[in-house]
C-alpha positions in Angstrom: -153.0 121.3 165.6 -155.9 122.6 167.7 -159.4 122.6 166.3 -160.8 125.9 165.3 -164.4 127.0 165.5 -166.0 130.3 164.5 -169.2 131.1 166.4 -171.5 133.9 165.3 -173.7 135.1 168.2 -176.8 136.8 166.8 -179.1 139.1 168.8 -182.4 140.7 167.9 -182.7 143.5 170.3 -186.2 143.1 171.8 -185.9 145.7 174.4 -184.6 149.3 174.4 -181.1 148.2 175.4 -179.2 145.0 174.9 -175.7 144.0 176.0 -173.3 141.3 174.9 -170.4 140.4 177.1 -168.8 138.9 174.0 -168.7 142.0 171.9 -170.9 145.1 171.5 -173.8 146.9 173.0 -176.4 148.7 170.8 -179.3 150.9 171.9 -182.1 151.3 171.1 -183.2 148.0 169.6 -186.1 149.5 167.6 -186.5 152.7 165.6 -190.0 153.9 164.6 -190.4 156.4 161.8 -193.7 158.1 161.0 -193.5 160.4 157.9 -194.9 160.8 154.4 -193.6 160.5 150.9 -190.5 162.6 150.1 -189.7 163.3 153.8 -186.5 162.5 155.5 -186.2 161.7 159.3 -183.1 161.1 161.4 -182.8 159.0 164.6 -179.7 157.9 166.4 -178.2 154.6 167.7 -175.5 154.3 170.3 -172.9 151.5 170.0 -170.7 150.7 172.9 -167.6 148.6 173.2 -167.6 147.0 176.7 -164.5 144.9 176.0 -160.9 145.5 176.6 -159.9 145.4 172.9 -160.6 147.7 170.0 -163.5 146.6 167.9 -164.2 147.0 164.2 -168.0 147.2 163.5 -169.7 146.9 160.1 -173.3 147.7 159.3 -175.5 145.9 156.8 -179.2 145.6 155.9 -181.7 142.7 155.8 -185.4 142.3 155.5 -187.5 140.6 158.1 -191.0 139.5 158.9 -192.7 137.6 161.7 -193.6 134.0 161.5 -197.0 133.0 163.0 -195.2 131.9 166.2 -193.7 135.3 166.5 -190.1 134.3 165.6 -188.2 136.5 163.2 -187.6 135.4 159.6 -184.6 137.1 158.1 -184.3 137.6 154.4 -182.0 139.4 152.0 -182.4 143.1 151.8 -185.2 144.3 149.4 -186.7 140.8 149.2 -190.1 141.7 150.7 -192.6 144.1 149.3 -192.7 145.7 152.8 -188.9 146.4 152.7 -187.5 149.9 153.3 -183.9 148.8 153.3 -183.1 151.0 150.3 -184.5 154.1 152.1 -181.9 154.0 154.9 -178.5 155.8 155.2 -176.0 155.4 158.0 -173.8 158.4 158.9 -171.0 159.1 159.3 -170.2 155.6 157.9 -171.3 152.0 157.9 -167.8 151.1 159.2 -166.7 152.0 162.8 -163.7 151.5 164.9 -164.6 151.7 168.6 -162.0 151.8 171.4 -162.4 149.8 174.7 -165.1 151.4 176.8 -166.0 153.9 174.1 -169.5 154.7 172.9 -170.1 156.1 169.4 -173.3 157.5 168.0 -174.5 156.8 164.4 -177.2 158.6 162.6 -179.9 156.5 160.9 -181.6 158.5 158.2 -184.8 157.2 156.6 -185.9 159.0 153.4 -189.2 158.0 152.0 -189.3 158.0 148.2 -191.9 160.0 146.4 -193.1 156.9 144.6 -193.3 154.8 147.8 -196.3 152.5 147.9 -198.7 154.0 150.5 -201.0 151.0 150.2 -198.5 149.1 152.3 -199.1 150.6 155.7 -195.9 149.6 157.4 -192.4 149.1 155.9 -189.6 147.5 157.7 -185.9 146.7 157.6 -183.2 145.4 159.9 -179.8 146.9 160.4 -177.1 144.5 161.6 -174.1 145.8 163.4 -171.5 143.0 163.2 -168.2 142.7 165.0 -165.6 142.2 162.2 -162.6 141.3 164.3 -163.8 138.3 166.4 -162.8 137.7 170.0 -160.7 134.6 170.8 -161.3 132.1 173.5 -160.9 128.3 174.0 -163.4 125.6 175.0 -162.9 123.0 177.7 -161.1 120.7 175.2 -158.6 123.4 174.3 -160.1 124.1 170.9 -159.7 127.7 169.7 -163.0 129.5 169.3 -163.5 132.9 167.7 -166.8 134.6 168.7 -168.2 137.4 166.6 -171.3 139.3 167.7 -174.1 140.6 165.4 -176.8 142.9 166.8 -180.0 143.5 164.9 -181.9 146.8 165.2 -185.4 146.7 163.7 -186.6 149.6 161.6 -190.4 150.4 161.3 -191.9 153.0 159.0 -195.6 154.2 158.9 -197.2 156.9 156.8 -199.7 157.6 159.5 -199.1 159.6 162.7 -201.9 158.0 164.7 -201.4 154.7 166.5 -204.9 153.2 166.5 -204.0 149.6 166.7 -206.7 146.9 166.5 -206.1 143.3 167.8 -208.9 140.8 167.6 -209.2 137.2 168.7 -209.3 134.6 165.9 -209.4 131.2 167.6 -209.0 129.6 171.1 -208.2 125.9 171.3 -207.2 123.1 173.7 -205.6 119.9 172.5 -203.0 117.3 173.3 -199.7 117.6 171.5 -197.5 114.8 170.1 -196.0 114.3 173.6 -199.5 114.1 175.1 -199.1 117.5 176.8 -202.3 119.5 177.2 -201.9 122.7 175.2 -203.9 125.9 175.1 -203.5 127.9 171.9 -204.9 131.4 171.3 -204.7 133.0 167.9 -205.0 136.8 167.5 -204.8 139.1 164.4 -203.5 142.6 163.9 -206.4 144.1 161.9 -205.0 147.7 161.9 -202.6 149.6 159.7 -199.9 150.0 162.4 -197.6 147.7 164.4 -199.0 146.5 167.7 -197.5 144.7 170.7 -198.9 143.6 174.0 -199.3 140.8 176.6 -201.6 137.9 177.4 -202.3 137.0 181.0 -203.6 133.5 181.5 -205.9 132.6 184.4 -207.0 129.0 184.9 -210.1 128.3 187.0 -211.0 124.9 188.3 -214.8 124.9 188.1 -215.1 122.0 190.7 -212.8 123.3 193.4 -212.8 127.1 192.7 -208.9 127.1 192.6 -207.4 129.7 190.4 -204.0 129.1 188.7 -202.0 131.9 187.1 -199.9 130.7 184.1 -196.8 132.4 182.7 -197.6 135.7 180.9 -197.0 135.8 177.1 -195.9 138.8 175.1 -196.3 139.4 171.4 -195.3 141.7 168.6 -197.2 142.1 165.4 -197.3 143.9 162.0 -200.5 144.7 160.1 -202.2 141.6 158.9 -200.2 139.3 161.2 -201.9 136.4 162.9 -200.0 135.4 166.0 -200.3 132.0 167.7 -199.7 132.0 171.4 -199.4 128.6 173.2 -199.4 127.5 176.8 -198.4 124.0 177.9 -200.5 123.2 181.0 -198.8 121.9 184.2 -198.7 118.1 184.3 -199.8 118.1 187.9 -203.2 119.7 187.3 -206.0 117.6 188.8 -208.6 116.1 186.5 -211.8 118.2 186.2 -213.6 120.9 184.3 -211.8 124.2 183.7 -212.3 127.7 182.4 -209.3 129.6 181.1 -209.3 133.4 180.7 -206.9 135.0 178.3 -206.6 138.7 179.1 -205.2 140.6 176.2 -203.6 144.0 176.8 -202.2 146.0 173.8 -201.4 149.3 172.3 -200.4 152.7 173.8 -203.8 153.0 175.3 -203.6 149.6 177.0 -206.7 148.3 175.4 -208.0 145.2 177.3 -210.0 142.3 175.8 -210.8 138.9 177.3 -211.4 135.5 175.7 -212.6 132.5 177.6 -212.4 128.7 176.9 -213.9 125.8 178.7 -212.2 122.4 178.6 -211.8 119.2 180.6 -208.8 117.2 181.8 
């Protein structure tokens, strides 16, 4: 008898469109709702079947929040006080059958209750679109594998129409980790009442030689009150000496720029 393995491939769609060769394509990956109590707003998600077989897709809800590292923590629906999972309806149905090459559009309606807590500035949810009839393949040893794909679409709700996000620096550190790598760690905080995302550009300046090194750019996503920890492991071939690192923060719809600097020695 051949061995059997069920593999669930989970995607959190971090860009406007995401594709999976194993199963389904869903776009967009985030839906942003801005409306007050008692109001109902509709947006749409497109689901495409890029495979050669008919797919059965089921929708479900979860709560989510960011860890300090920026990773997603997934919880049961209506677990968090920031949850809006109960506010969402999917039309025409939370179950779809999509033919090969076909794209179907579903309506995502968010209705804010009259008694919603407006002291919570942002409510969130996650809609998972899951392939219910897994695709079959075999591994190099001949074991039968069934691959099912689950795509997560993030839902954001705010009571306010403006997008005045505020990101501030909290701490800037340099240290050696457990593997004796030199690490730079920048901590930032979302001090506004709206979601905010952006990038950090890292510029390393050797104060002795004047050589500038550009490190890999970091991106981040935050919710109100989040502290985000962004780390850079320095190249092992950097020469000894005194350095200044500049962390150039760009965020928000207005591309606000802030700069933090740290001096350290190798």
